[in-house]
C-alpha positions in Angstrom: 98.3 151.3 65.1 101.8 151.0 63.8 102.1 150.2 60.1 105.3 149.3 58.2 105.1 151.1 54.8 107.2 149.7 52.0 105.2 151.1 49.0 103.0 154.1 48.8 100.6 154.1 51.8 96.9 153.5 51.3 94.2 155.7 52.7 93.4 152.9 55.2 97.1 152.8 56.4 97.2 156.5 56.8 93.9 156.5 58.8 95.3 153.7 61.0 98.6 155.6 61.6 96.7 158.7 62.6 94.6 156.9 65.2 96.9 157.5 68.2 97.8 161.2 67.8 95.1 162.4 65.4 97.0 165.3 63.7 100.4 163.9 63.1 102.2 160.5 62.8 105.3 159.4 64.7 107.8 157.7 62.3 110.9 155.6 62.3 112.6 155.8 58.8 115.0 153.2 57.5 117.2 155.3 55.2 119.0 152.2 53.8 115.9 150.2 52.8 113.8 153.2 52.0 110.9 152.1 54.2 109.2 153.5 57.4 107.1 152.5 60.3 104.4 155.0 61.4 101.8 155.3 64.1 101.7 154.7 67.8 102.6 156.9 70.7 106.4 156.9 70.5 109.1 156.9 67.8 110.7 154.0 69.8 107.6 151.9 69.2 108.0 152.4 65.4 111.7 151.7 65.7 111.0 148.4 67.5 108.7 147.3 64.6 111.5 147.9 62.0 114.2 146.2 64.1 112.0 143.1 64.4 111.5 143.3 60.6 115.2 143.2 60.0 116.3 146.9 59.9 119.6 147.9 61.4 119.7 150.4 64.3 122.3 152.5 62.5 119.9 153.0 59.6 116.9 154.2 61.6 116.0 157.8 62.3 113.0 159.3 64.1 110.7 161.8 62.3 107.1 163.1 62.3 104.7 163.5 59.4 102.2 166.3 59.5 99.6 165.4 56.8 97.7 168.6 56.9 100.7 170.7 56.0 102.5 167.9 54.2 105.7 168.5 56.2 108.3 166.5 58.0 109.7 167.1 61.5 113.1 165.7 62.5 113.0 165.6 66.3 113.1 162.4 68.3 114.9 161.0 71.2 115.9 158.0 69.1 118.1 160.4 67.0 120.5 161.0 69.9 123.5 158.9 69.0 127.1 159.7 69.5 128.2 157.0 67.1 126.7 158.9 64.2 127.9 162.3 65.6 124.3 163.3 66.2 124.2 164.7 69.7 120.7 166.2 69.7 117.2 165.1 69.2 117.2 166.7 65.7 118.7 165.0 62.7 121.7 167.2 62.2 123.2 165.8 59.0 121.6 167.5 55.9 122.2 164.4 53.8 120.2 162.2 56.2 117.4 164.8 56.4 117.3 164.7 52.6 117.0 160.9 52.6 114.2 161.0 55.2 112.4 163.7 53.1 112.6 161.6 50.0 111.3 158.4 51.7 108.5 160.1 53.6 107.2 162.2 50.7 107.4 159.2 48.3 105.5 156.9 50.8 103.1 159.3 52.5 102.9 162.6 50.5 99.4 163.4 49.3 97.9 160.3 50.8 94.3 161.0 51.9 92.8 159.6 55.0 89.3 159.1 56.5 88.4 161.7 59.1 87.9 160.5 62.6 86.5 162.4 65.6 90.0 163.6 66.4 90.7 165.2 63.0 
C-alpha cells in the first residue's frame, strides 16, 4: 500500500509500505515540500500519488529505503530528466541527494515495523 508521509512515519505506515516488496520501500520524494510517498511496486506509483496530492513533477525524485540497513538508494526510472540535467536513473546532483537523505531519514529513519512472513 502506498502511504503519503508528511510527518514521522508510524510503525503501521512502515509495515504497510513494506507489504509489496518486503525488504525495501520504493519512494517518490518531494524535495520542495519535504514529504514522500512510499510503498507499492513502482516509483511511478508513488509519484502519481504525490502529483494527485499537489506536488510538482520537477520537485519529485525516485529513491528506495532499506530499513534493515537504514540506507537510501537513488536509482529510479523517474529520475531520468533532461530538463534537470539528470540523464541517468541515479540522482546525479549531490545537493538533491542531500535533500532526499534529509527528508527520508527524518521521516523514516529508525521507524520500527511489524514483521510479516516476507521479512
